[in-house]
C-alpha positions, 0 to 999 in steps of 0.5 A: 499499499503506498504511503499517504501524503496530504498533497492538498495541504502540502500544495497550499503551504507551498503556494502560501510561501511562494506568495510571501516570496512575491517581489524576491529576485530570481529563484528566491521567488520561484523555487520552493526550497530557496523561497522557503529559506529566504521567507523564514530568514526574512520573517526572522529579521522582521521579528527582531527588527520589530523590537529594535525599532522601539529601541532606536526610537527611544534613543532618537527621543532621547537625543532630541530631548537633550538637544532641546534641554541644552538650548534651554540651559540644562542637560537631559539627565538633569531634566529627567531627574527634575521631572521625576522629582516634581511628579510630572508624568510626560513620556519621552515620545511626547517630550521629544514631539514638544521639543521639535514642534512646540519649543515654547511649550517645552521651554515652560515644561523645563522651567516648571521642572527646574523651578 
């Protein structure tokens, strides 16, 4: 008796991978084994970089806050420490946005924190 293989499910799985490989160059988008390897590698990078993106944005916010804080006569670490001591609960994302787009509001926050 021949071995039972689920051809329909296997074909569906392969078709899904080939669809994910759309836009890849050459055999990476056509050949099942090569496409599978590159899709898995790409999905691994995507998983890793979703977490790395959060780190990169936080560091960008810190750089922006530090530049604006120095323009207002203090440093990033002193500003964050003063905000914590005064219980001013503004996160770094909002502070960076204020520093970039609303410098007068940011200056008022710095003044309030350091007062």
